[in-house]
FIFI-603321 format. One record per residue (C-alpha): residue number from 1; x, y, z. Coordinates in steps of 0.1 Angstrom, whole numbers, plus 2048, in hexadecimal, padded with zeros to 3 digits. Each point is the difference from the previous one (the first is absolute). Layout:
N
[r NUM; [X; Y; Z]];
...
This chain:
418
[r 1; [800; 800; 800]];
[r 2; [80D; 822; 7F6]];
[r 3; [7FD; 813; 821]];
[r 4; [7FD; 823; 7F0]];
[r 5; [7E5; 7F4; 7E9]];
[r 6; [7EE; 7F1; 81E]];
[r 7; [803; 821; 812]];
[r 8; [7F1; 815; 7E5]];
[r 9; [7E4; 7E7; 7F8]];
[r 10; [7F7; 801; 825]];
[r 11; [7FF; 826; 801]];
[r 12; [7EB; 800; 7E1]];
[r 13; [7E7; 7E7; 80D]];
[r 14; [7FD; 80F; 823]];
[r 15; [805; 825; 7FB]];
[r 16; [7FA; 805; 7DB]];
[r 17; [821; 812; 801]];
[r 18; [808; 804; 7DA]];
[r 19; [7DF; 812; 7FA]];
[r 20; [803; 816; 820]];
[r 21; [824; 808; 7F7]];
[r 22; [7F4; 80E; 7DF]];
[r 23; [7ED; 819; 813]];
[r 24; [820; 811; 80C]];
[r 25; [805; 821; 7ED]];
[r 26; [81B; 819; 7FC]];
[r 27; [801; 824; 7F2]];
[r 28; [811; 7F9; 7DF]];
[r 29; [7ED; 80D; 7E1]];
[r 30; [80D; 7E8; 7E6]];
[r 31; [815; 7E5; 810]];
[r 32; [818; 7EB; 7EB]];
[r 33; [800; 7E4; 819]];
[r 34; [7DE; 7F7; 80E]];
[r 35; [7FA; 809; 825]];
[r 36; [7F6; 7DC; 805]];
[r 37; [823; 7F3; 7F6]];
[r 38; [811; 819; 817]];
[r 39; [7E9; 7F8; 81D]];
[r 40; [804; 7DB; 7FB]];
[r 41; [826; 804; 800]];
[r 42; [800; 814; 820]];
[r 43; [7E9; 7E8; 812]];
[r 44; [813; 7E1; 7F3]];
[r 45; [821; 810; 80B]];
[r 46; [7F2; 807; 823]];
[r 47; [7F3; 7DC; 803]];
[r 48; [822; 7F3; 7F5]];
[r 49; [812; 818; 818]];
[r 50; [814; 813; 7E6]];
[r 51; [813; 81D; 811]];
[r 52; [7FF; 81C; 7E6]];
[r 53; [7F1; 80D; 7DF]];
[r 54; [822; 7FA; 7F0]];
[r 55; [7FE; 7DC; 80A]];
[r 56; [7DD; 7FE; 7F2]];
[r 57; [80D; 80D; 7DE]];
[r 58; [817; 7E2; 7FE]];
[r 59; [7E5; 7E8; 80D]];
[r 60; [7E7; 80C; 7E7]];
[r 61; [817; 7F4; 7E4]];
[r 62; [7FC; 7DC; 80B]];
[r 63; [7EB; 7EB; 7E8]];
[r 64; [7E9; 7F3; 81B]];
[r 65; [7FA; 823; 80D]];
[r 66; [7F7; 80D; 7DE]];
[r 67; [7E9; 7E3; 7FA]];
[r 68; [7EE; 806; 820]];
[r 69; [7F9; 825; 7FB]];
[r 70; [7FB; 7FD; 7DA]];
[r 71; [81C; 819; 7F9]];
[r 72; [81B; 7F8; 7E6]];
[r 73; [81A; 818; 80C]];
[r 74; [811; 80A; 821]];
[r 75; [7F2; 81E; 813]];
[r 76; [81B; 818; 80A]];
[r 77; [804; 80E; 823]];
[r 78; [7F9; 823; 7F3]];
[r 79; [7DF; 7F4; 7F2]];
[r 80; [7F6; 7F0; 821]];
[r 81; [809; 820; 813]];
[r 82; [7ED; 816; 7E7]];
[r 83; [7E0; 7EB; 804]];
[r 84; [804; 7FD; 826]];
[r 85; [800; 826; 802]];
[r 86; [7DF; 802; 7ED]];
[r 87; [7EC; 7E3; 810]];
[r 88; [7DE; 807; 80F]];
[r 89; [806; 7F5; 823]];
[r 90; [7DB; 7FA; 806]];
[r 91; [801; 7E3; 7E7]];
[r 92; [81B; 7EE; 812]];
[r 93; [7EE; 805; 821]];
[r 94; [7E0; 7F3; 7F1]];
[r 95; [813; 7E1; 7F5]];
[r 96; [80E; 7FB; 823]];
[r 97; [7DE; 805; 810]];
[r 98; [7EF; 7E8; 7E8]];
[r 99; [818; 7E4; 807]];
[r 100; [7FC; 804; 825]];
[r 101; [7DA; 800; 7FD]];
[r 102; [802; 7DF; 7EC]];
[r 103; [815; 7F1; 81C]];
[r 104; [7E7; 80A; 81A]];
[r 105; [7E3; 7F2; 7EC]];
[r 106; [813; 7E0; 7FD]];
[r 107; [804; 7FE; 826]];
[r 108; [826; 804; 7FE]];
[r 109; [800; 816; 81F]];
[r 110; [7EB; 7EA; 817]];
[r 111; [81F; 7F4; 813]];
[r 112; [80A; 824; 807]];
[r 113; [7E1; 808; 814]];
[r 114; [802; 807; 825]];
[r 115; [7DF; 7F9; 812]];
[r 116; [7EF; 804; 7DE]];
[r 117; [811; 821; 7F8]];
[r 118; [819; 809; 7E4]];
[r 119; [81B; 817; 80D]];
[r 120; [815; 817; 7EA]];
[r 121; [822; 80B; 80C]];
[r 122; [80D; 823; 7F7]];
[r 123; [825; 809; 800]];
[r 124; [818; 818; 7EF]];
[r 125; [820; 7F6; 7ED]];
[r 126; [81C; 815; 7F3]];
[r 127; [814; 7F9; 7E0]];
[r 128; [812; 80F; 7E2]];
[r 129; [819; 814; 815]];
[r 130; [817; 816; 7EB]];
[r 131; [817; 81D; 804]];
[r 132; [801; 80A; 7DC]];
[r 133; [7DE; 7F9; 7F1]];
[r 134; [7DF; 810; 80A]];
[r 135; [7DD; 807; 7F3]];
[r 136; [7E4; 817; 80B]];
[r 137; [7F2; 7E5; 817]];
[r 138; [821; 7F9; 812]];
[r 139; [803; 806; 825]];
[r 140; [821; 80F; 80B]];
[r 141; [816; 7FF; 81F]];
[r 142; [823; 80A; 809]];
[r 143; [818; 7E4; 809]];
[r 144; [824; 7FF; 80B]];
[r 145; [818; 7EC; 7EB]];
[r 146; [826; 7FD; 7FC]];
[r 147; [80E; 810; 7E0]];
[r 148; [81E; 7F3; 7ED]];
[r 149; [817; 812; 817]];
[r 150; [7F1; 7EE; 81E]];
[r 151; [7EF; 81F; 80D]];
[r 152; [7DD; 802; 80D]];
[r 153; [7E8; 815; 7EB]];
[r 154; [7DB; 805; 7FC]];
[r 155; [7EF; 7F7; 7E0]];
[r 156; [7DC; 7FF; 7F4]];
[r 157; [7F0; 7DD; 7FD]];
[r 158; [7E1; 7FB; 7EC]];
[r 159; [7E8; 7E3; 806]];
[r 160; [7DD; 7F3; 7FB]];
[r 161; [7E8; 7F2; 81A]];
[r 162; [7DF; 7ED; 7FB]];
[r 163; [7E5; 7F3; 817]];
[r 164; [7F5; 7DC; 7F7]];
[r 165; [7E1; 7ED; 80A]];
[r 166; [804; 7DB; 804]];
[r 167; [7E8; 7E4; 807]];
[r 168; [815; 7E6; 812]];
[r 169; [7F7; 7DC; 806]];
[r 170; [811; 7DF; 809]];
[r 171; [7FA; 7F2; 7DD]];
[r 172; [800; 81F; 7E9]];
[r 173; [80A; 824; 805]];
[r 174; [7F8; 81B; 7E6]];
[r 175; [806; 825; 7FC]];
[r 176; [7DF; 813; 7FB]];
[r 177; [80D; 823; 7F6]];
[r 178; [81B; 81A; 807]];
[r 179; [801; 825; 803]];
[r 180; [81F; 818; 7FC]];
[r 181; [808; 816; 81E]];
[r 182; [805; 823; 7F2]];
[r 183; [81E; 815; 809]];
[r 184; [7FD; 80E; 824]];
[r 185; [7E0; 7EB; 806]];
[r 186; [7F9; 7EA; 81E]];
[r 187; [7FA; 7DC; 7F7]];
[r 188; [7DE; 800; 812]];
[r 189; [7F3; 819; 7E6]];
[r 190; [80B; 7E9; 7E4]];
[r 191; [7F0; 7E2; 812]];
[r 192; [7DF; 812; 802]];
[r 193; [801; 807; 7DA]];
[r 194; [808; 7DC; 7FB]];
[r 195; [7E3; 7F4; 816]];
[r 196; [7E8; 818; 7F0]];
[r 197; [808; 7F4; 7DD]];
[r 198; [7FF; 7DB; 80B]];
[r 199; [7DD; 806; 80D]];
[r 200; [7F5; 80D; 7DE]];
[r 201; [812; 7E5; 7EC]];
[r 202; [7FB; 7E1; 816]];
[r 203; [7E0; 80B; 812]];
[r 204; [7FB; 805; 826]];
[r 205; [7FD; 7DB; 808]];
[r 206; [81D; 7F1; 7EE]];
[r 207; [813; 800; 821]];
[r 208; [7F5; 807; 824]];
[r 209; [81C; 80F; 814]];
[r 210; [822; 812; 7FD]];
[r 211; [81F; 7FA; 815]];
[r 212; [81B; 81B; 801]];
[r 213; [820; 80B; 812]];
[r 214; [802; 819; 81C]];
[r 215; [805; 81C; 7E6]];
[r 216; [7DB; 7FE; 7F8]];
[r 217; [7F3; 800; 824]];
[r 218; [7F2; 823; 7FE]];
[r 219; [7DD; 80D; 805]];
[r 220; [7FB; 80E; 7DC]];
[r 221; [80C; 7DF; 7F0]];
[r 222; [7EB; 7E9; 816]];
[r 223; [7E2; 816; 7FB]];
[r 224; [804; 801; 7DA]];
[r 225; [803; 7DA; 7FE]];
[r 226; [7E1; 7FC; 815]];
[r 227; [7ED; 816; 7E9]];
[r 228; [80B; 7EA; 7E3]];
[r 229; [7F0; 7E3; 813]];
[r 230; [81D; 7EC; 80D]];
[r 231; [80E; 7F8; 822]];
[r 232; [824; 807; 809]];
[r 233; [81A; 7EE; 815]];
[r 234; [81E; 818; 805]];
[r 235; [820; 7FA; 813]];
[r 236; [800; 817; 81F]];
[r 237; [822; 80D; 809]];
[r 238; [7FA; 824; 808]];
[r 239; [805; 803; 826]];
[r 240; [7F6; 824; 7FF]];
[r 241; [7DC; 7F6; 7F8]];
[r 242; [7E9; 7FF; 81E]];
[r 243; [7F1; 7E0; 7F3]];
[r 244; [823; 7F0; 802]];
[r 245; [804; 80C; 824]];
[r 246; [7DE; 7F5; 80A]];
[r 247; [805; 7DE; 7F1]];
[r 248; [821; 7FC; 813]];
[r 249; [7EE; 808; 821]];
[r 250; [7E3; 7E8; 7F9]];
[r 251; [812; 7E3; 7F0]];
[r 252; [80E; 7F3; 821]];
[r 253; [7DC; 7FB; 80C]];
[r 254; [7F4; 7EF; 7E0]];
[r 255; [7FD; 7DB; 7FE]];
[r 256; [818; 7EE; 7E9]];
[r 257; [7FD; 7E5; 7E6]];
[r 258; [81D; 7E9; 7FA]];
[r 259; [803; 7F3; 7DC]];
[r 260; [818; 7EA; 7EF]];
[r 261; [807; 808; 7DB]];
[r 262; [81A; 7EA; 7EF]];
[r 263; [81F; 805; 815]];
[r 264; [7F4; 81F; 812]];
[r 265; [7F1; 804; 822]];
[r 266; [7E8; 81D; 7FE]];
[r 267; [7EF; 812; 81D]];
[r 268; [7E4; 817; 7F5]];
[r 269; [7ED; 81B; 813]];
[r 270; [7E7; 81A; 7F6]];
[r 271; [7F1; 820; 80D]];
[r 272; [7DF; 80C; 7F1]];
[r 273; [7ED; 821; 7FE]];
[r 274; [81D; 818; 800]];
[r 275; [7FD; 823; 7F0]];
[r 276; [818; 80B; 7E6]];
[r 277; [80C; 823; 7F6]];
[r 278; [7E1; 805; 7EA]];
[r 279; [7DF; 7F9; 811]];
[r 280; [7EF; 7FB; 7DE]];
[r 281; [811; 7DE; 7FE]];
[r 282; [7ED; 7F3; 81E]];
[r 283; [80E; 7E9; 81A]];
[r 284; [81D; 7EA; 7F5]];
[r 285; [811; 7E2; 80F]];
[r 286; [825; 7F8; 804]];
[r 287; [80D; 7DC; 7FD]];
[r 288; [822; 7F8; 80E]];
[r 289; [816; 7E2; 7F8]];
[r 290; [81F; 7F3; 811]];
[r 291; [811; 7E5; 7EB]];
[r 292; [81C; 7E9; 80A]];
[r 293; [813; 7E6; 7EC]];
[r 294; [822; 7F0; 7FB]];
[r 295; [817; 801; 7E2]];
[r 296; [81E; 7EA; 7F7]];
[r 297; [81E; 815; 7F5]];
[r 298; [824; 7F9; 7F6]];
[r 299; [818; 811; 817]];
[r 300; [825; 7F8; 803]];
[r 301; [7FD; 7E1; 7EC]];
[r 302; [7E5; 7F2; 816]];
[r 303; [7DA; 801; 7FF]];
[r 304; [7F0; 811; 81E]];
[r 305; [7DC; 806; 80A]];
[r 306; [7F7; 825; 804]];
[r 307; [7E0; 80B; 811]];
[r 308; [7ED; 81B; 7EE]];
[r 309; [7E3; 816; 80A]];
[r 310; [7EB; 81C; 7F0]];
[r 311; [7E6; 817; 80C]];
[r 312; [7E3; 80E; 7EB]];
[r 313; [7E2; 816; 804]];
[r 314; [7E5; 806; 7E7]];
[r 315; [7E5; 81A; 7FE]];
[r 316; [7DF; 7F1; 7F4]];
[r 317; [7E2; 814; 7F3]];
[r 318; [7DC; 7F7; 809]];
[r 319; [7F8; 7EF; 7DF]];
[r 320; [814; 7E2; 80D]];
[r 321; [7F2; 7FE; 823]];
[r 322; [7F3; 7DD; 7F9]];
[r 323; [822; 7F2; 7F7]];
[r 324; [811; 7EF; 81E]];
[r 325; [823; 809; 80B]];
[r 326; [80F; 7E2; 7EE]];
[r 327; [7F1; 80D; 7E0]];
[r 328; [80E; 823; 806]];
[r 329; [822; 7F1; 806]];
[r 330; [7FE; 7EE; 7DE]];
[r 331; [7F4; 81F; 7EF]];
[r 332; [81B; 815; 80F]];
[r 333; [81B; 7E8; 7F4]];
[r 334; [7F2; 7FF; 7DD]];
[r 335; [812; 821; 7FB]];
[r 336; [821; 7ED; 800]];
[r 337; [7F6; 7EE; 7E0]];
[r 338; [803; 81E; 7EA]];
[r 339; [824; 806; 80A]];
[r 340; [80B; 7DC; 804]];
[r 341; [7F0; 7F2; 7E1]];
[r 342; [7F8; 81C; 7E8]];
[r 343; [81C; 81A; 804]];
[r 344; [81B; 7E6; 807]];
[r 345; [7F5; 7E9; 7E5]];
[r 346; [7FE; 81B; 7E6]];
[r 347; [821; 80E; 80A]];
[r 348; [813; 7DF; 800]];
[r 349; [7F1; 7F0; 7E2]];
[r 350; [7ED; 81B; 7EB]];
[r 351; [81A; 81C; 801]];
[r 352; [7E9; 818; 812]];
[r 353; [81D; 818; 808]];
[r 354; [809; 804; 7DB]];
[r 355; [7EF; 81D; 7EF]];
[r 356; [7FC; 7F6; 7DB]];
[r 357; [7F7; 823; 7F5]];
[r 358; [800; 81F; 816]];
[r 359; [7E0; 811; 7F6]];
[r 360; [7E1; 806; 817]];
[r 361; [7E7; 7ED; 7EA]];
[r 362; [819; 7E5; 7F5]];
[r 363; [809; 7F9; 825]];
[r 364; [7DC; 7FA; 80B]];
[r 365; [7F8; 7ED; 7E0]];
[r 366; [81E; 7E8; 806]];
[r 367; [7F7; 7FB; 825]];
[r 368; [7DC; 7F7; 7F7]];
[r 369; [80D; 7E8; 7E5]];
[r 370; [818; 7F1; 81A]];
[r 371; [7E4; 7FC; 81A]];
[r 372; [7E9; 7EF; 7E6]];
[r 373; [81C; 7E9; 7F5]];
[r 374; [807; 7F8; 825]];
[r 375; [7DC; 7F7; 806]];
[r 376; [7FD; 7EB; 7E1]];
[r 377; [820; 7EC; 808]];
[r 378; [7F5; 7FB; 824]];
[r 379; [7DE; 7F4; 7F5]];
[r 380; [80F; 7E8; 7E6]];
[r 381; [81B; 7F3; 817]];
[r 382; [7EB; 7FC; 820]];
[r 383; [7DE; 7F7; 7F4]];
[r 384; [805; 7F2; 7DD]];
[r 385; [821; 7EE; 801]];
[r 386; [7FD; 7DE; 810]];
[r 387; [826; 7FC; 800]];
[r 388; [804; 81D; 818]];
[r 389; [7E4; 7F4; 817]];
[r 390; [810; 7DE; 805]];
[r 391; [823; 80E; 805]];
[r 392; [80F; 7F4; 7DF]];
[r 393; [80A; 822; 7F4]];
[r 394; [809; 822; 80E]];
[r 395; [7F4; 823; 7F5]];
[r 396; [822; 808; 7F2]];
[r 397; [801; 7E0; 7EC]];
[r 398; [7DD; 806; 7F2]];
[r 399; [80B; 822; 7F4]];
[r 400; [81E; 7F0; 7EF]];
[r 401; [7EA; 7E7; 7F0]];
[r 402; [7EA; 81B; 7F2]];
[r 403; [81E; 811; 7F1]];
[r 404; [80F; 7E1; 7F2]];
[r 405; [7DF; 7F8; 7EF]];
[r 406; [806; 81C; 7E8]];
[r 407; [81C; 7EC; 7F0]];
[r 408; [7E6; 7E6; 7F5]];
[r 409; [7F0; 819; 7E9]];
[r 410; [7EF; 7E6; 7EA]];
[r 411; [7EB; 7F6; 81E]];
[r 412; [7F3; 824; 804]];
[r 413; [7E5; 812; 7EE]];
[r 414; [7F5; 825; 7FD]];
[r 415; [7EC; 7FF; 820]];
[r 416; [7FA; 825; 7FD]];
[r 417; [7EA; 7FC; 7E1]];
[r 418; [7E1; 801; 816]];
């Protein structure tokens, strides 16, 4: 079985991907190369984890590649960049949304539910750091570096930041959308734009709750999310907040629940009906977790056991009052998935830190394509591939098999013909 042919046939059958991909438009008036061929090349390159547009130029000269996208000549990196600058971003977002909606209709997210709720994690990530390239959407900061003479000097560093929304589960994790953080903007403001757009595109009931870091634990953010119709579990670290101080005083009197999760001994407490900085939010509750576990480490040529512990507090809005403390603990820790799985996976294997073309529209277009490719590969590997499920193949080997399948071009067909 040609693995790449199997992959594209599966995406066509389940997501109707070729037809939907034809709906992606760009702003060229009289294109020499069809938008469809360029979009197919970019998406295929992201799935196969190609690091740059220049690499895609060489890859698109392969016979198998040209047979797949029905394009008889290689597509240059300049052409890819030119089209990426002119993409209609709403089309790529629509494609990302449509694939996730199909996954939900097919019950792919059932294992991710916590007490019947789907929880979305929000977090920001920084990439594309540069000291020589910038665009109108770059953030800036001054950093100290050593020059060639070994002296410390200050230089301007440019970078981009994005807020991502991830639905994390034990079987399948997907990215729902992303939003750029504008220069000088707080990430909570970008997160609210992201949530507002997701409510419009996915609908208010696609997911049920949001889990966020302590940066978002503010009255305006919590109130805005409540108005959108979702509950919030936010890390509570701000000791200056009265609710933190009150929770500290009352936790010693609260009864505890001891819970064993994998190798961790967890002690949970909660305090209910506490006021926050904004009375409009209503009374909130605080859930506290003390976790203890042991780790085996290599030290001095010997393996030793090291005892570890961590302490967490979460602020929980009233929409989630029916969820027990064990459920809140699980929701709070779902936030780890977006960093441990999405950001780390994309950085290590999908070249997230590499900016293929430094242009505001091209950057967002490429990130949307990358997230779509990540979702499709994860779906194919974890839900469609029996070899991965039974432990006969790794994710990295599956990616290599997809790439090697291009060499057997006679087994491929123009899957993009509709």
